[in-house]
All heavy atoms as a GROMACS GRO file, in nm:
protein
  608
    1VAL      N    1  11.728   4.093  -7.201
    1VAL     CA    2  11.628   4.046  -7.297
    1VAL      C    3  11.634   4.143  -7.416
    1VAL      O    4  11.610   4.263  -7.401
    1VAL     CB    5  11.488   4.043  -7.233
    1VAL    CG1    6  11.385   3.997  -7.331
    1VAL    CG2    7  11.488   3.960  -7.108
    2PRO      N    8  11.664   4.090  -7.533
    2PRO     CA    9  11.682   4.176  -7.650
    2PRO      C   10  11.558   4.260  -7.685
    2PRO      O   11  11.570   4.376  -7.726
    2PRO     CB   12  11.713   4.077  -7.760
    2PRO     CG   13  11.766   3.957  -7.693
    2PRO     CD   14  11.697   3.951  -7.561
    3LEU      N   15  11.438   4.202  -7.672
    3LEU     CA   16  11.319   4.277  -7.708
    3LEU      C   17  11.296   4.398  -7.617
    3LEU      O   18  11.266   4.507  -7.662
    3LEU     CB   19  11.196   4.184  -7.705
    3LEU     CG   20  11.063   4.245  -7.747
    3LEU    CD1   21  11.071   4.290  -7.894
    3LEU    CD2   22  10.952   4.146  -7.728
    4VAL      N   23  11.314   4.377  -7.488
    4VAL     CA   24  11.299   4.487  -7.392
    4VAL      C   25  11.406   4.593  -7.414
    4VAL      O   26  11.379   4.713  -7.409
    4VAL     CB   27  11.304   4.433  -7.247
    4VAL    CG1   28  11.304   4.547  -7.147
    4VAL    CG2   29  11.190   4.339  -7.220
    5ARG      N   30  11.527   4.547  -7.443
    5ARG     CA   31  11.637   4.642  -7.469
    5ARG      C   32  11.607   4.727  -7.591
    5ARG      O   33  11.625   4.849  -7.591
    5ARG     CB   34  11.765   4.564  -7.488
    5ARG     CG   35  11.884   4.649  -7.504
    5ARG     CD   36  12.003   4.560  -7.529
    5ARG     NE   37  12.125   4.626  -7.492
    5ARG     CZ   38  12.242   4.571  -7.498
    5ARG    NH1   39  12.255   4.446  -7.538
    5ARG    NH2   40  12.348   4.638  -7.463
    6SER      N   41  11.560   4.665  -7.697
    6SER     CA   42  11.529   4.739  -7.820
    6SER      C   43  11.417   4.838  -7.796
    6SER      O   44  11.422   4.952  -7.841
    6SER     CB   45  11.488   4.643  -7.931
    6SER     OG   46  11.592   4.555  -7.961
    7PHE      N   47  11.314   4.795  -7.723
    7PHE     CA   48  11.201   4.884  -7.695
    7PHE      C   49  11.246   5.001  -7.607
    7PHE      O   50  11.205   5.116  -7.631
    7PHE     CB   51  11.089   4.805  -7.626
    7PHE     CG   52  10.964   4.883  -7.605
    7PHE    CD1   53  10.883   4.915  -7.713
    7PHE    CD2   54  10.928   4.926  -7.479
    7PHE    CE1   55  10.767   4.990  -7.694
    7PHE    CE2   56  10.812   5.001  -7.460
    7PHE     CZ   57  10.731   5.032  -7.569
    8SER      N   58  11.330   4.976  -7.510
    8SER     CA   59  11.381   5.082  -7.423
    8SER      C   60  11.469   5.180  -7.498
    8SER      O   61  11.463   5.300  -7.475
    8SER     CB   62  11.461   5.022  -7.306
    8SER     OG   63  11.379   4.936  -7.231
    9LEU      N   64  11.552   5.128  -7.589
    9LEU     CA   65  11.637   5.216  -7.665
    9LEU      C   66  11.559   5.304  -7.761
    9LEU      O   67  11.605   5.411  -7.802
    9LEU     CB   68  11.742   5.134  -7.742
    9LEU     CG   69  11.852   5.075  -7.655
    9LEU    CD1   70  11.940   4.982  -7.739
    9LEU    CD2   71  11.933   5.181  -7.589
   10LEU      N   72  11.440   5.261  -7.799
   10LEU     CA   73  11.355   5.342  -7.885
   10LEU      C   74  11.322   5.475  -7.816
   10LEU      O   75  11.317   5.580  -7.880
   10LEU     CB   76  11.226   5.266  -7.916
   10LEU     CG   77  11.122   5.339  -8.002
   10LEU    CD1   78  11.174   5.358  -8.143
   10LEU    CD2   79  10.992   5.260  -8.003
   11PHE      N   80  11.300   5.472  -7.685
   11PHE     CA   81  11.263   5.594  -7.611
   11PHE      C   82  11.383   5.665  -7.552
   11PHE      O   83  11.388   5.786  -7.551
   11PHE     CB   84  11.166   5.559  -7.500
   11PHE     CG   85  11.032   5.515  -7.550
   11PHE    CD1   86  10.996   5.382  -7.547
   11PHE    CD2   87  10.944   5.606  -7.606
   11PHE    CE1   88  10.872   5.340  -7.597
   11PHE    CE2   89  10.821   5.567  -7.655
   11PHE     CZ   90  10.787   5.433  -7.650
   12LEU      N   91  11.481   5.591  -7.501
   12LEU     CA   92  11.592   5.653  -7.428
   12LEU      C   93  11.715   5.682  -7.513
   12LEU      O   94  11.800   5.760  -7.473
   12LEU     CB   95  11.632   5.566  -7.308
   12LEU     CG   96  11.520   5.546  -7.206
   12LEU    CD1   97  11.564   5.450  -7.098
   12LEU    CD2   98  11.482   5.679  -7.144
   13ARG      N   99  11.728   5.618  -7.623
   13ARG     CA  100  11.831   5.642  -7.725
   13ARG      C  101  11.972   5.598  -7.688
   13ARG      O  102  12.061   5.605  -7.768
   13ARG     CB  103  11.838   5.791  -7.764
   13ARG     CG  104  11.710   5.847  -7.816
   13ARG     CD  105  11.689   5.805  -7.955
   13ARG     NE  106  11.571   5.872  -8.008
   13ARG     CZ  107  11.508   5.835  -8.114
   13ARG    NH1  108  11.551   5.732  -8.181
   13ARG    NH2  109  11.402   5.897  -8.155
   14SER      N  110  11.997   5.553  -7.562
   14SER     CA  111  12.130   5.504  -7.527
   14SER      C  112  12.123   5.407  -7.410
   14SER      O  113  12.034   5.415  -7.327
   14SER     CB  114  12.226   5.618  -7.494
   14SER     OG  115  12.192   5.672  -7.369
   15VAL      N  116  12.218   5.318  -7.406
   15VAL     CA  117  12.225   5.222  -7.296
   15VAL      C  118  12.260   5.292  -7.167
   15VAL      O  119  12.214   5.255  -7.059
   15VAL     CB  120  12.326   5.109  -7.330
   15VAL    CG1  121  12.344   5.014  -7.213
   15VAL    CG2  122  12.281   5.032  -7.453
   16THR      N  123  12.340   5.398  -7.175
   16THR     CA  124  12.376   5.474  -7.057
   16THR      C  125  12.252   5.536  -6.992
   16THR      O  126  12.238   5.533  -6.869
   16THR     CB  127  12.478   5.585  -7.092
   16THR    OG1  128  12.589   5.524  -7.157
   16THR    CG2  129  12.522   5.658  -6.970
   17ALA      N  130  12.164   5.591  -7.071
   17ALA     CA  131  12.040   5.649  -7.017
   17ALA      C  132  11.953   5.540  -6.957
   17ALA      O  133  11.890   5.562  -6.853
   17ALA     CB  134  11.965   5.722  -7.126
   18LEU      N  135  11.953   5.423  -7.017
   18LEU     CA  136  11.875   5.312  -6.964
   18LEU      C  137  11.929   5.267  -6.828
   18LEU      O  138  11.853   5.244  -6.735
   18LEU     CB  139  11.877   5.196  -7.063
   18LEU     CG  140  11.797   5.071  -7.030
   18LEU    CD1  141  11.651   5.107  -7.018
   18LEU    CD2  142  11.818   4.967  -7.138
   19ARG      N  143  12.060   5.260  -6.817
   19ARG     CA  144  12.123   5.223  -6.689
   19ARG      C  145  12.096   5.328  -6.583
   19ARG      O  146  12.071   5.296  -6.467
   19ARG     CB  147  12.272   5.204  -6.706
   19ARG     CG  148  12.307   5.078  -6.780
   19ARG     CD  149  12.455   5.063  -6.796
   19ARG     NE  150  12.483   4.940  -6.872
   19ARG     CZ  151  12.593   4.920  -6.937
   19ARG    NH1  152  12.689   5.012  -6.940
   19ARG    NH2  153  12.609   4.806  -7.004
   20LEU      N  154  12.104   5.455  -6.621
   20LEU     CA  155  12.077   5.564  -6.526
   20LEU      C  156  11.934   5.559  -6.477
   20LEU      O  157  11.906   5.576  -6.358
   20LEU     CB  158  12.108   5.698  -6.593
   20LEU     CG  159  12.093   5.821  -6.503
   20LEU    CD1  160  12.193   5.816  -6.389
   20LEU    CD2  161  12.116   5.946  -6.587
   21LEU      N  162  11.840   5.533  -6.568
   21LEU     CA  163  11.700   5.521  -6.529
   21LEU      C  164  11.680   5.405  -6.433
   21LEU      O  165  11.607   5.415  -6.334
   21LEU     CB  166  11.613   5.502  -6.654
   21LEU     CG  167  11.462   5.482  -6.627
   21LEU    CD1  168  11.404   5.611  -6.569
   21LEU    CD2  169  11.393   5.444  -6.755
   22PHE      N  170  11.748   5.293  -6.457
   22PHE     CA  171  11.737   5.180  -6.366
   22PHE      C  172  11.793   5.214  -6.229
   22PHE      O  173  11.731   5.180  -6.127
   22PHE     CB  174  11.814   5.058  -6.423
   22PHE     CG  175  11.824   4.946  -6.327
   22PHE    CD1  176  11.715   4.865  -6.302
   22PHE    CD2  177  11.941   4.922  -6.255
   22PHE    CE1  178  11.722   4.761  -6.210
   22PHE    CE2  179  11.948   4.820  -6.164
   22PHE     CZ  180  11.838   4.739  -6.142
   23LEU      N  181  11.908   5.279  -6.222
   23LEU     CA  182  11.965   5.313  -6.093
   23LEU      C  183  11.878   5.412  -6.015
   23LEU      O  184  11.860   5.397  -5.893
   23LEU     CB  185  12.106   5.373  -6.112
   23LEU     CG  186  12.212   5.274  -6.158
   23LEU    CD1  187  12.343   5.348  -6.187
   23LEU    CD2  188  12.233   5.166  -6.054
   24ILE      N  189  11.821   5.507  -6.085
   24ILE     CA  190  11.733   5.605  -6.019
   24ILE      C  191  11.607   5.535  -5.966
   24ILE      O  192  11.565   5.560  -5.852
   24ILE     CB  193  11.698   5.720  -6.114
   24ILE    CG1  194  11.821   5.808  -6.136
   24ILE    CG2  195  11.583   5.804  -6.060
   24ILE    CD1  196  11.804   5.911  -6.246
   25SER      N  197  11.549   5.450  -6.046
   25SER     CA  198  11.427   5.381  -6.003
   25SER      C  199  11.455   5.286  -5.887
   25SER      O  200  11.374   5.272  -5.796
   25SER     CB  201  11.357   5.310  -6.118
   25SER     OG  202  11.441   5.206  -6.168
   26ALA      N  203  11.569   5.217  -5.890
   26ALA     CA  204  11.605   5.129  -5.780
   26ALA      C  205  11.625   5.207  -5.652
   26ALA      O  206  11.580   5.166  -5.543
   26ALA     CB  207  11.731   5.050  -5.815
   27ALA      N  208  11.692   5.322  -5.660
   27ALA     CA  209  11.713   5.406  -5.543
   27ALA      C  210  11.579   5.459  -5.487
   27ALA      O  211  11.560   5.464  -5.366
   27ALA     CB  212  11.805   5.523  -5.579
   28LEU      N  213  11.488   5.495  -5.576
   28LEU     CA  214  11.356   5.541  -5.529
   28LEU      C  215  11.282   5.429  -5.460
   28LEU      O  216  11.214   5.453  -5.358
   28LEU     CB  217  11.276   5.595  -5.647
   28LEU     CG  218  11.318   5.731  -5.697
   28LEU    CD1  219  11.244   5.768  -5.823
   28LEU    CD2  220  11.299   5.836  -5.591
   29HIS      N  221  11.288   5.308  -5.513
   29HIS     CA  222  11.221   5.196  -5.447
   29HIS      C  223  11.280   5.167  -5.308
   29HIS      O  224  11.205   5.142  -5.214
   29HIS     CB  225  11.230   5.069  -5.533
   29HIS     CG  226  11.121   5.059  -5.634
   29HIS    ND1  227  11.003   4.990  -5.607
   29HIS    CD2  228  11.109   5.106  -5.759
   29HIS    CE1  229  10.926   5.000  -5.713
   29HIS    NE2  230  10.987   5.070  -5.806
   30VAL      N  231  11.410   5.175  -5.296
   30VAL     CA  232  11.473   5.155  -5.165
   30VAL      C  233  11.431   5.267  -5.069
   30VAL      O  234  11.397   5.241  -4.952
   30VAL     CB  235  11.626   5.148  -5.178
   30VAL    CG1  236  11.694   5.153  -5.042
   30VAL    CG2  237  11.667   5.023  -5.253
   31GLY      N  238  11.430   5.391  -5.117
   31GLY     CA  239  11.388   5.502  -5.033
   31GLY      C  240  11.244   5.491  -4.987
   31GLY      O  241  11.212   5.515  -4.871
   32GLU      N  242  11.154   5.452  -5.079
   32GLU     CA  243  11.015   5.433  -5.042
   32GLU      C  244  10.999   5.320  -4.940
   32GLU      O  245  10.920   5.328  -4.847
   32GLU     CB  246  10.931   5.397  -5.165
   32GLU     CG  247  10.898   5.511  -5.254
   32GLU     CD  248  10.822   5.467  -5.378
   32GLU    OE1  249  10.836   5.349  -5.418
   32GLU    OE2  250  10.748   5.549  -5.433
   33ALA      N  251  11.076   5.214  -4.960
   33ALA     CA  252  11.068   5.099  -4.868
   33ALA      C  253  11.116   5.136  -4.729
   33ALA      O  254  11.055   5.095  -4.628
   33ALA     CB  255  11.149   4.982  -4.924
   34ILE      N  256  11.222   5.215  -4.720
   34ILE     CA  257  11.270   5.260  -4.589
   34ILE      C  258  11.168   5.350  -4.522
   34ILE      O  259  11.141   5.338  -4.402
   34ILE     CB  260  11.408   5.328  -4.604
   34ILE    CG1  261  11.512   5.224  -4.642
   34ILE    CG2  262  11.448   5.400  -4.474
   34ILE    CD1  263  11.646   5.283  -4.681
   35TYR      N  264  11.108   5.438  -4.600
   35TYR     CA  265  11.003   5.525  -4.545
   35TYR      C  266  10.883   5.441  -4.497
   35TYR      O  267  10.831   5.464  -4.388
   35TYR     CB  268  10.957   5.625  -4.650
   35TYR     CG  269  10.841   5.710  -4.605
   35TYR    CD1  270  10.859   5.808  -4.509
   35TYR    CD2  271  10.713   5.693  -4.657
   35TYR    CE1  272  10.754   5.888  -4.466
   35TYR    CE2  273  10.608   5.769  -4.616
   35TYR     CZ  274  10.628   5.867  -4.520
   35TYR     OH  275  10.520   5.943  -4.478
   36ALA      N  276  10.844   5.342  -4.574
   36ALA     CA  277  10.733   5.255  -4.536
   36ALA      C  278  10.765   5.176  -4.409
   36ALA      O  279  10.679   5.156  -4.324
   36ALA     CB  280  10.698   5.159  -4.650
   37TRP      N  281  10.888   5.130  -4.400
   37TRP     CA  282  10.929   5.056  -4.280
   37TRP      C  283  10.921   5.142  -4.155
   37TRP      O  284  10.869   5.100  -4.052
   37TRP     CB  285  11.071   5.003  -4.300
   37TRP     CG  286  11.126   4.923  -4.189
   37TRP    CD1  287  11.068   4.815  -4.128
   37TRP    CD2  288  11.250   4.943  -4.121
   37TRP    NE1  289  11.149   4.767  -4.030
   37TRP    CE2  290  11.262   4.845  -4.024
   37TRP    CE3  291  11.352   5.034  -4.137
   37TRP    CZ2  292  11.372   4.836  -3.941
   37TRP    CZ3  293  11.461   5.025  -4.054
   37TRP    CH2  294  11.470   4.926  -3.957
   38ASN      N  295  10.971   5.268  -4.166
   38ASN     CA  296  10.965   5.358  -4.050
   38ASN      C  297  10.822   5.394  -4.014
   38ASN      O  298  10.787   5.402  -3.896
   38ASN     CB  299  11.046   5.486  -4.077
   38ASN     CG  300  11.195   5.460  -4.072
   38ASN    OD1  301  11.241   5.380  -3.992
   38ASN    ND2  302  11.270   5.528  -4.156
   39LEU      N  303  10.739   5.417  -4.112
   39LEU     CA  304  10.599   5.449  -4.088
   39LEU      C  305  10.524   5.329  -4.031
   39LEU      O  306  10.445   5.341  -3.938
   39LEU     CB  307  10.531   5.497  -4.215
   39LEU     CG  308  10.385   5.540  -4.204
   39LEU    CD1  309  10.370   5.659  -4.109
   39LEU    CD2  310  10.331   5.575  -4.343
   40ALA      N  311  10.554   5.212  -4.082
   40ALA     CA  312  10.488   5.091  -4.034
   40ALA      C  313  10.528   5.055  -3.892
   40ALA      O  314  10.449   4.994  -3.819
   40ALA     CB  315  10.518   4.974  -4.128
   41LYS      N  316  10.647   5.094  -3.849
   41LYS     CA  317  10.687   5.068  -3.711
   41LYS      C  318  10.598   5.147  -3.615
   41LYS      O  319  10.575   5.104  -3.503
   41LYS     CB  320  10.834   5.108  -3.688
   41LYS     CG  321  10.930   5.004  -3.745
   41LYS     CD  322  11.072   5.019  -3.693
   41LYS     CE  323  11.134   5.148  -3.733
   41LYS     NZ  324  11.276   5.159  -3.691
   42LYS      N  325  10.542   5.258  -3.660
   42LYS     CA  326  10.451   5.338  -3.577
   42LYS      C  327  10.306   5.289  -3.591
   42LYS      O  328  10.231   5.287  -3.494
   42LYS     CB  329  10.460   5.486  -3.617
   42LYS     CG  330  10.595   5.545  -3.594
   42LYS     CD  331  10.601   5.686  -3.649
   42LYS     CE  332  10.743   5.738  -3.645
   42LYS     NZ  333  10.760   5.860  -3.720
   43VAL      N  334  10.266   5.254  -3.713
   43VAL     CA  335  10.128   5.222  -3.742
   43VAL      C  336  10.097   5.074  -3.722
   43VAL      O  337   9.996   5.038  -3.664
   43VAL     CB  338  10.092   5.263  -3.887
   43VAL    CG1  339   9.951   5.222  -3.925
   43VAL    CG2  340  10.111   5.412  -3.905
   44ASP      N  341  10.185   4.988  -3.771
   44ASP     CA  342  10.163   4.842  -3.768
   44ASP      C  343  10.296   4.773  -3.738
   44ASP      O  344  10.356   4.710  -3.826
   44ASP     CB  345  10.107   4.798  -3.904
   44ASP     CG  346  10.064   4.655  -3.907
   44ASP    OD1  347  10.058   4.593  -3.800
   44ASP    OD2  348  10.038   4.606  -4.016
   45PRO      N  349  10.342   4.781  -3.612
   45PRO     CA  350  10.476   4.727  -3.579
   45PRO      C  351  10.494   4.579  -3.606
   45PRO      O  352  10.602   4.534  -3.638
   45PRO     CB  353  10.494   4.758  -3.431
   45PRO     CG  354  10.377   4.838  -3.390
   45PRO     CD  355  10.276   4.838  -3.497
   46ALA      N  356  10.388   4.502  -3.595
   46ALA     CA  357  10.400   4.358  -3.615
   46ALA      C  358  10.433   4.321  -3.759
   46ALA      O  359  10.493   4.217  -3.786
   46ALA     CB  360  10.270   4.288  -3.573
   47ASN      N  361  10.394   4.405  -3.853
   47ASN     CA  362  10.413   4.376  -3.996
   47ASN      C  363  10.506   4.473  -4.065
   47ASN      O  364  10.499   4.488  -4.187
   47ASN     CB  365  10.277   4.378  -4.067
   47ASN     CG  366  10.186   4.270  -4.015
   47ASN    OD1  367  10.228   4.159  -3.992
   47ASN    ND2  368  10.060   4.306  -3.994
   48SER      N  369  10.593   4.539  -3.990
   48SER     CA  370  10.678   4.642  -4.053
   48SER      C  371  10.773   4.585  -4.157
   48SER      O  372  10.797   4.647  -4.261
   48SER     CB  373  10.754   4.721  -3.946
   48SER     OG  374  10.839   4.634  -3.873
   49LYS      N  375  10.826   4.465  -4.132
   49LYS     CA  376  10.915   4.403  -4.232
   49LYS      C  377  10.838   4.369  -4.359
   49LYS      O  378  10.888   4.386  -4.469
   49LYS     CB  379  10.978   4.275  -4.177
   49LYS     CG  380  11.100   4.299  -4.094
   49LYS     CD  381  11.173   4.169  -4.075
   49LYS     CE  382  11.199   4.144  -3.930
   49LYS     NZ  383  11.265   4.016  -3.905
   50GLY      N  384  10.716   4.324  -4.343
   50GLY     CA  385  10.634   4.293  -4.459
   50GLY      C  386  10.602   4.416  -4.541
   50GLY      O  387  10.606   4.411  -4.666
   51TRP      N  388  10.573   4.528  -4.473
   51TRP     CA  389  10.549   4.652  -4.546
   51TRP      C  390  10.674   4.698  -4.621
   51TRP      O  391  10.666   4.749  -4.731
   51TRP     CB  392  10.504   4.762  -4.451
   51TRP     CG  393  10.359   4.750  -4.413
   51TRP    CD1  394  10.309   4.714  -4.293
   51TRP    CD2  395  10.247   4.778  -4.498
   51TRP    NE1  396  10.172   4.714  -4.298
   51TRP    CE2  397  10.131   4.754  -4.422
   51TRP    CE3  398  10.234   4.818  -4.629
   51TRP    CZ2  399  10.004   4.771  -4.473
   51TRP    CZ3  400  10.106   4.836  -4.681
   51TRP    CH2  401   9.994   4.812  -4.603
   52PHE      N  402  10.792   4.676  -4.557
   52PHE     CA  403  10.916   4.711  -4.626
   52PHE      C  404  10.932   4.635  -4.756
   52PHE      O  405  10.954   4.693  -4.861
   52PHE     CB  406  11.036   4.682  -4.534
   52PHE     CG  407  11.168   4.699  -4.602
   52PHE    CD1  408  11.227   4.825  -4.612
   52PHE    CD2  409  11.235   4.590  -4.658
   52PHE    CE1  410  11.349   4.841  -4.676
   52PHE    CE2  411  11.356   4.606  -4.721
   52PHE     CZ  412  11.413   4.733  -4.731
   53TRP      N  413  10.919   4.502  -4.749
   53TRP     CA  414  10.941   4.421  -4.870
   53TRP      C  415  10.833   4.442  -4.975
   53TRP      O  416  10.860   4.442  -5.095
   53TRP     CB  417  10.952   4.274  -4.834
   53TRP     CG  418  11.081   4.244  -4.763
   53TRP    CD1  419  11.096   4.210  -4.633
   53TRP    CD2  420  11.212   4.254  -4.818
   53TRP    NE1  421  11.231   4.195  -4.604
   53TRP    CE2  422  11.302   4.222  -4.716
   53TRP    CE3  423  11.262   4.288  -4.944
   53TRP    CZ2  424  11.440   4.221  -4.737
   53TRP    CZ3  425  11.398   4.285  -4.964
   53TRP    CH2  426  11.486   4.252  -4.861
   54GLN      N  427  10.710   4.462  -4.929
   54GLN     CA  428  10.602   4.485  -5.025
   54GLN      C  429  10.622   4.617  -5.096
   54GLN      O  430  10.606   4.626  -5.219
   54GLN     CB  431  10.469   4.484  -4.952
   54GLN     CG  432  10.349   4.505  -5.043
   54GLN     CD  433  10.218   4.492  -4.968
   54GLN    OE1  434  10.204   4.406  -4.881
   54GLN    NE2  435  10.125   4.578  -5.000
   55THR      N  436  10.660   4.721  -5.024
   55THR     CA  437  10.681   4.851  -5.087
   55THR      C  438  10.806   4.849  -5.173
   55THR      O  439  10.811   4.912  -5.277
   55THR     CB  440  10.692   4.961  -4.978
   55THR    OG1  441  10.576   4.956  -4.897
   55THR    CG2  442  10.703   5.098  -5.041
   56PHE      N  443  10.907   4.774  -5.133
   56PHE     CA  444  11.026   4.762  -5.214
   56PHE      C  445  10.992   4.700  -5.350
   56PHE      O  446  11.041   4.742  -5.453
   56PHE     CB  447  11.131   4.676  -5.142
   56PHE     CG  448  11.258   4.657  -5.220
   56PHE    CD1  449  11.346   4.763  -5.238
   56PHE    CD2  450  11.289   4.534  -5.276
   56PHE    CE1  451  11.464   4.744  -5.310
   56PHE    CE2  452  11.406   4.516  -5.347
   56PHE     CZ  453  11.492   4.623  -5.365
   57ALA      N  454  10.905   4.600  -5.350
   57ALA     CA  455  10.868   4.533  -5.475
   57ALA      C  456  10.768   4.613  -5.558
   57ALA      O  457  10.781   4.622  -5.679
   57ALA     CB  458  10.811   4.393  -5.443
   58LEU      N  459  10.668   4.670  -5.493
   58LEU     CA  460  10.558   4.734  -5.566
   58LEU      C  461  10.567   4.885  -5.572
   58LEU      O  462  10.497   4.948  -5.652
   58LEU     CB  463  10.424   4.692  -5.504
   58LEU     CG  464  10.395   4.544  -5.502
   58LEU    CD1  465  10.264   4.517  -5.428
   58LEU    CD2  466  10.390   4.488  -5.643
   59GLY      N  467  10.645   4.945  -5.484
   59GLY     CA  468  10.662   5.091  -5.487
   59GLY      C  469  10.543   5.164  -5.431
   59GLY      O  470  10.485   5.128  -5.328
   60PHE      N  471  10.505   5.271  -5.500
   60PHE     CA  472  10.404   5.362  -5.449
   60PHE      C  473  10.268   5.297  -5.433
   60PHE      O  474  10.189   5.339  -5.348
   60PHE     CB  475  10.395   5.484  -5.543
   60PHE     CG  476  10.299   5.588  -5.495
   60PHE    CD1  477  10.330   5.665  -5.385
   60PHE    CD2  478  10.177   5.608  -5.558
   60PHE    CE1  479  10.241   5.761  -5.339
   60PHE    CE2  480  10.088   5.703  -5.512
   60PHE     CZ  481  10.121   5.780  -5.404
   61PHE      N  482  10.239   5.196  -5.512
   61PHE     CA  483  10.109   5.131  -5.503
   61PHE      C  484  10.087   5.069  -5.366
   61PHE      O  485   9.978   5.069  -5.310
   61PHE     CB  486  10.093   5.026  -5.613
   61PHE     CG  487  10.103   5.084  -5.750
   61PHE    CD1  488  10.214   5.060  -5.828
   61PHE    CD2  489  10.003   5.166  -5.799
   61PHE    CE1  490  10.224   5.118  -5.954
   61PHE    CE2  491  10.014   5.225  -5.925
   61PHE     CZ  492  10.123   5.196  -6.002
   62SER      N  493  10.193   5.013  -5.307
   62SER     CA  494  10.184   4.957  -5.173
   62SER      C  495  10.186   5.068  -5.068
   62SER      O  496  10.114   5.060  -4.968
   62SER     CB  497  10.302   4.862  -5.149
   62SER     OG  498  10.307   4.824  -5.015
   63LEU      N  499  10.266   5.168  -5.092
   63LEU     CA  500  10.278   5.276  -4.994
   63LEU      C  501  10.148   5.351  -4.976
   63LEU      O  502  10.118   5.399  -4.866
   63LEU     CB  503  10.389   5.374  -5.038
   63LEU     CG  504  10.431   5.482  -4.942
   63LEU    CD1  505  10.481   5.422  -4.811
   63LEU    CD2  506  10.539   5.568  -5.006
   64ARG      N  507  10.067   5.361  -5.080
   64ARG     CA  508   9.937   5.428  -5.069
   64ARG      C  509   9.850   5.363  -4.963
   64ARG      O  510   9.782   5.432  -4.885
   64ARG     CB  511   9.862   5.425  -5.202
   64ARG     CG  512   9.909   5.525  -5.301
   64ARG     CD  513   9.817   5.534  -5.416
   64ARG     NE  514   9.792   5.402  -5.476
   64ARG     CZ  515   9.712   5.379  -5.577
   64ARG    NH1  516   9.647   5.477  -5.632
   64ARG    NH2  517   9.697   5.259  -5.626
   65PHE      N  518   9.848   5.228  -4.958
   65PHE     CA  519   9.766   5.159  -4.859
   65PHE      C  520   9.815   5.186  -4.717
   65PHE      O  521   9.736   5.204  -4.626
   65PHE     CB  522   9.764   5.009  -4.886
   65PHE     CG  523   9.690   4.973  -5.011
   65PHE    CD1  524   9.757   4.915  -5.117
   65PHE    CD2  525   9.554   4.997  -5.025
   65PHE    CE1  526   9.691   4.882  -5.233
   65PHE    CE2  527   9.486   4.966  -5.139
   65PHE     CZ  528   9.555   4.907  -5.246
   66LEU      N  529   9.946   5.188  -4.700
   66LEU     CA  530  10.001   5.217  -4.568
   66LEU      C  531   9.971   5.362  -4.527
   66LEU      O  532   9.939   5.388  -4.411
   66LEU     CB  533  10.151   5.192  -4.568
   66LEU     CG  534  10.223   5.212  -4.433
   66LEU    CD1  535  10.164   5.120  -4.325
   66LEU    CD2  536  10.371   5.188  -4.449
   67LEU      N  537   9.980   5.454  -4.620
   67LEU     CA  538   9.949   5.594  -4.587
   67LEU      C  539   9.802   5.612  -4.551
   67LEU      O  540   9.768   5.688  -4.458
   67LEU     CB  541   9.986   5.684  -4.704
   67LEU     CG  542  10.136   5.701  -4.730
   67LEU    CD1  543  10.159   5.772  -4.862
   67LEU    CD2  544  10.200   5.775  -4.616
   68LYS      N  545   9.713   5.541  -4.619
   68LYS     CA  546   9.571   5.546  -4.584
   68LYS      C  547   9.546   5.490  -4.445
   68LYS      O  548   9.469   5.546  -4.368
   68LYS     CB  549   9.487   5.467  -4.685
   68LYS     CG  550   9.466   5.535  -4.816
   68LYS     CD  551   9.382   5.450  -4.909
   68LYS     CE  552   9.373   5.510  -5.046
   68LYS     NZ  553   9.298   5.426  -5.140
   69ARG      N  554   9.616   5.382  -4.414
   69ARG     CA  555   9.602   5.319  -4.282
   69ARG      C  556   9.654   5.413  -4.172
   69ARG      O  557   9.594   5.425  -4.067
   69ARG     CB  558   9.679   5.188  -4.281
   69ARG     CG  559   9.659   5.107  -4.162
   69ARG     CD  560   9.737   4.978  -4.176
   69ARG     NE  561   9.665   4.874  -4.113
   69ARG     CZ  562   9.702   4.749  -4.114
   69ARG    NH1  563   9.809   4.712  -4.180
   69ARG    NH2  564   9.632   4.657  -4.050
   70ALA      N  565   9.764   5.480  -4.196
   70ALA     CA  566   9.820   5.573  -4.100
   70ALA      C  567   9.727   5.692  -4.081
   70ALA      O  568   9.710   5.741  -3.967
   70ALA     CB  569   9.957   5.619  -4.148
   71LYS      N  570   9.668   5.740  -4.189
   71LYS     CA  571   9.576   5.852  -4.178
   71LYS      C  572   9.450   5.816  -4.099
   71LYS      O  573   9.400   5.895  -4.020
   71LYS     CB  574   9.537   5.900  -4.317
   71LYS     CG  575   9.458   6.026  -4.322
   71LYS     CD  576   9.432   6.070  -4.464
   71LYS     CE  577   9.355   6.197  -4.469
   71LYS     NZ  578   9.327   6.239  -4.607
   72ARG      N  579   9.403   5.693  -4.118
   72ARG     CA  580   9.283   5.647  -4.048
   72ARG      C  581   9.310   5.634  -3.898
   72ARG      O  582   9.222   5.659  -3.816
   72ARG     CB  583   9.242   5.512  -4.105
   72ARG     CG  584   9.101   5.475  -4.083
   72ARG     CD  585   9.057   5.352  -4.156
   72ARG     NE  586   9.165   5.283  -4.225
   72ARG     CZ  587   9.189   5.153  -4.214
   72ARG    NH1  588   9.115   5.079  -4.137
   72ARG    NH2  589   9.287   5.096  -4.281
   73LEU      N  590   9.431   5.595  -3.860
   73LEU     CA  591   9.462   5.576  -3.718
   73LEU      C  592   9.497   5.703  -3.645
   73LEU      O  593   9.500   5.704  -3.524
   73LEU     CB  594   9.578   5.475  -3.703
   73LEU     CG  595   9.547   5.332  -3.748
   73LEU    CD1  596   9.671   5.246  -3.740
   73LEU    CD2  597   9.435   5.274  -3.663
   74ARG      N  598   9.519   5.809  -3.717
   74ARG     CA  599   9.556   5.937  -3.649
   74ARG      C  600   9.436   6.014  -3.612
   74ARG      O  601   9.331   6.015  -3.628
   74ARG     CB  602   9.644   6.020  -3.740
   74ARG     CG  603   9.781   5.964  -3.746
   74ARG     CD  604   9.872   6.056  -3.820
   74ARG     NE  605  10.003   5.990  -3.826
   74ARG     CZ  606  10.104   6.044  -3.884
   74ARG    NH1  607  10.095   6.159  -3.943
   74ARG    NH2  608  10.219   5.981  -3.888
   0.00000   0.00000   0.00000
């Protein structure tokens, strides 16, 4: 999308930096999702796949709810 690209280049100054930022953020989302899946297998085994996909899509905002739930059950 040209508008998003132009806005991103305003801050990052290069397409390479934009691609690197995307790769880092994608890797972090996958890492958070794997962590949520492992934690959910202990806290809420019936919905562990759901926690994985929700955290993969939303990131830390979803993981906060799972962490609160795990803290409450301990």
